[in-house]
C-alpha positions in Angstrom: -120.5 -143.2 23.7 -122.7 -140.4 22.6 -121.5 -138.0 19.9 -120.9 -134.5 21.4 -121.2 -131.2 19.8 -117.3 -131.1 18.8 -117.4 -134.5 17.3 -120.4 -133.6 15.2 -119.0 -130.5 14.2 -115.6 -132.3 13.2 -114.6 -130.6 9.7 -117.1 -127.9 10.1 -118.3 -125.0 12.3 -119.6 -124.9 15.9 -121.4 -121.6 16.8 -121.2 -120.9 20.9 -123.7 -118.4 21.9 -123.7 -116.3 25.0 -119.9 -117.0 25.7 -119.5 -114.8 28.7 -122.3 -116.8 30.4 -120.3 -119.8 30.8 -119.2 -121.4 33.7 -115.3 -121.4 34.7 -114.8 -125.0 34.4 -116.5 -124.8 31.1 -114.0 -122.2 29.9 -110.9 -124.2 31.0 -112.5 -127.3 28.9 -113.1 -125.1 25.8 -109.5 -123.4 26.2 -108.1 -126.9 26.1 -109.8 -128.0 23.0 -109.0 -124.6 21.2 -105.2 -125.0 22.3 -104.7 -128.9 21.8 -107.7 -129.6 19.1 -108.5 -132.6 21.2 -111.5 -133.8 23.3 -112.1 -136.4 25.6 -115.7 -138.0 25.9 -117.2 -138.0 29.5 -116.0 -141.2 31.0 -113.6 -141.8 28.4 -109.5 -142.4 28.6 -108.4 -141.4 25.5 -108.1 -138.2 23.4 -110.0 -137.5 20.2 -108.6 -135.1 17.7 -111.1 -132.7 16.1 -110.8 -129.9 13.4 -113.6 -127.3 14.2 -114.1 -123.8 13.2 -115.3 -121.9 16.2 -117.7 -118.9 16.1 -118.5 -117.4 19.3 -121.0 -114.6 20.2 -121.9 -112.3 23.4 -123.9 -109.5 24.0 -121.6 -108.4 26.7 -118.2 -106.6 26.2 -115.6 -109.7 26.7 -112.7 -107.2 27.3 -114.8 -105.9 30.2 -115.7 -109.2 31.7 -112.0 -110.1 31.5 -111.3 -106.8 33.7 -113.9 -108.1 36.1 -112.5 -111.5 36.4 -115.6 -113.3 35.2 -114.0 -114.6 31.8 -110.5 -116.0 31.3 -108.1 -113.8 29.8 -106.2 -116.7 28.0 -109.5 -117.5 26.6 -110.2 -114.5 25.3 -107.1 -114.1 23.1 -107.6 -117.6 21.8 -111.4 -116.7 20.6 -110.5 -113.2 19.7 -108.8 -113.7 16.0 -111.3 -112.2 14.0 -113.5 -109.8 15.8 -117.1 -108.9 14.2 -118.9 -105.9 16.1 -122.5 -105.9 15.2 -124.2 -102.7 16.1 -127.4 -102.6 17.8 -130.6 -103.0 15.9 -131.7 -99.2 16.3 -128.5 -98.2 14.3 -129.4 -100.6 11.5 -132.8 -99.0 10.1 -132.7 -100.9 6.9 -132.3 -104.4 8.8 -135.5 -103.3 10.9 -137.3 -102.9 7.6 -136.1 -106.4 6.0 -136.6 -108.2 9.6 -140.0 -106.9 10.1 -141.2 -108.3 6.8 -139.5 -111.5 7.4 -141.0 -111.9 10.8 -144.4 -111.2 9.5 -144.4 -113.9 6.8 -143.3 -116.2 9.5 -146.0 -115.2 12.0 -148.8 -114.8 9.5 -148.2 -118.7 8.5 -147.8 -119.8 12.1 -151.1 -118.3 13.2 -152.9 -118.5 9.9 -153.4 -115.0 9.3 -153.8 -113.4 5.8 -151.2 -110.5 6.9 -149.0 -109.8 4.0 -147.0 -107.0 4.9 -146.3 -104.1 7.2 -147.6 -100.5 6.3 -145.4 -97.6 5.8 -146.9 -96.0 8.6 -146.1 -98.7 11.2 -142.6 -99.2 9.4 -142.0 -95.6 10.5 -142.8 -96.4 14.1 -140.5 -99.4 14.1 -137.6 -97.7 12.6 -137.7 -95.0 15.1 -138.0 -97.2 18.1 -134.9 -97.7 20.4 -135.1 -101.7 20.2 -133.2 -102.2 23.7 -134.0 -106.1 23.4 -132.6 -105.9 19.7 -133.9 -108.5 17.1 -135.8 -110.7 19.8 -137.8 -107.5 20.8 -138.7 -106.7 17.2 -139.6 -110.4 16.6 -142.0 -110.1 19.6 -143.5 -106.9 18.5 -144.2 -108.3 14.9 -146.0 -111.4 16.2 -148.0 -109.5 18.6 -149.0 -107.2 15.4 -149.9 -110.2 13.4 -152.0 -111.5 16.0 -153.8 -108.2 16.5 -154.0 -107.1 12.9 -157.8 -107.2 11.5 -156.6 -106.7 7.7 -154.0 -108.3 5.5 -151.4 -105.3 6.5 -150.2 -104.3 9.8 -151.3 -100.9 10.9 -149.8 -98.6 13.7 -152.7 -99.5 15.7 -151.7 -103.1 15.7 -148.3 -102.5 17.2 -147.8 -103.1 20.8 -148.6 -100.1 23.3 -144.9 -99.8 24.4 -144.1 -98.7 20.5 -147.0 -96.4 20.1 -146.4 -94.6 23.3 -143.0 -93.7 22.0 -144.4 -91.5 19.1 -144.2 -87.9 19.5 -146.4 -86.7 16.3 -149.6 -89.1 16.4 -151.6 -86.8 14.1 -149.3 -87.6 11.4 -149.4 -91.3 11.9 -153.2 -91.1 12.1 -153.3 -89.6 8.8 -151.0 -92.1 7.1 -153.0 -94.8 8.5 -156.1 -94.0 7.1 -154.5 -94.7 3.5 -154.3 -98.5 4.1 -158.0 -98.9 5.2 -160.9 -99.8 2.9 -162.3 -96.5 1.7 -165.6 -97.0 3.8 -163.9 -97.7 7.0 -161.2 -94.8 6.5 -164.3 -92.3 5.7 -166.0 -93.5 8.9 -162.9 -93.2 11.1 -162.1 -89.7 9.6 -165.6 -88.5 10.3 -165.6 -89.8 13.9 -162.3 -87.9 14.5 -163.6 -84.8 12.7 -167.0 -84.7 15.0 -165.0 -85.3 18.2 -162.7 -82.5 17.4 -165.5 -80.3 16.5 -167.3 -81.1 19.7 -164.3 -80.6 21.7 -163.5 -77.1 19.9 -167.1 -75.7 20.9 -167.1 -77.3 24.3 -170.1 -79.8 23.3 -172.1 -77.0 22.1 -174.1 -79.0 19.3 -175.5 -75.6 17.8 -172.0 -73.9 17.4 -170.6 -77.3 16.0 -173.2 -77.5 13.6 -173.1 -74.0 12.5 -169.2 -73.7 12.2 -169.1 -77.3 10.1 -172.3 -76.6 8.2 -174.0 -79.8 9.2 -177.5 -80.0 10.2 -178.3 -80.3 13.7 -180.5 -83.6 13.0 -177.3 -85.0 10.7 -175.1 -84.4 13.8 -177.2 -86.3 16.1 -177.6 -89.1 13.6 -173.7 -89.2 13.6 -173.6 -89.2 17.2 -175.8 -92.2 17.5 -173.9 -94.0 14.6 -170.4 -93.5 16.3 -171.7 -93.6 19.9 -170.6 -90.0 20.8 -171.8 -88.3 23.7 -171.6 -84.3 23.4 -172.1 -83.9 27.0 -168.7 -85.4 27.7 -167.0 -82.7 25.8 -168.6 -79.9 28.2 
């Protein structure tokens, strides 16, 4: 006497996801419903008429599954009335931007974080990523980023390592990242990068670094202490 999905959806729509993952016995039962518009409850002895619109989805090519014998050919023809092909997420950059903001709002609320948006620099990374896992992978990446964010905006450094490792030109990313930090923090970040690059160029020679930069040696040592930089590590 339990009301099943088809009875509950009577007069409406029933969505069946991952149709190619269903068992042969289920496929036979589904075919009967689609052909005769009737169901029979478990343990019942009478047919019940239903009028249900069916929407199915699959992440596999159903025609290929039919050729392999894992999906019934007669069921395929029955469900394949109107076919909607949705391209992978990597081919829909506009959707990536919209979904990223939607997921940011969702997870900021869930984790009680003050994150409001995704920075342009982070969006650039998200748009260029391949997203083999499609929307599910993007959703996980945004939740990770919201949790890791230290500001009210998601920066590239908040993204999962798998995304950051895919970036070819990290120098451009660093420059754009600084635009979204508070001025004092952005200034300190740039100063540390500048000094480290300076020491790298002069192989840790503080005198040459001071001469080429115009910064007094004592001031350089003060900055070494401030940013915990060891010039010997550049030799």
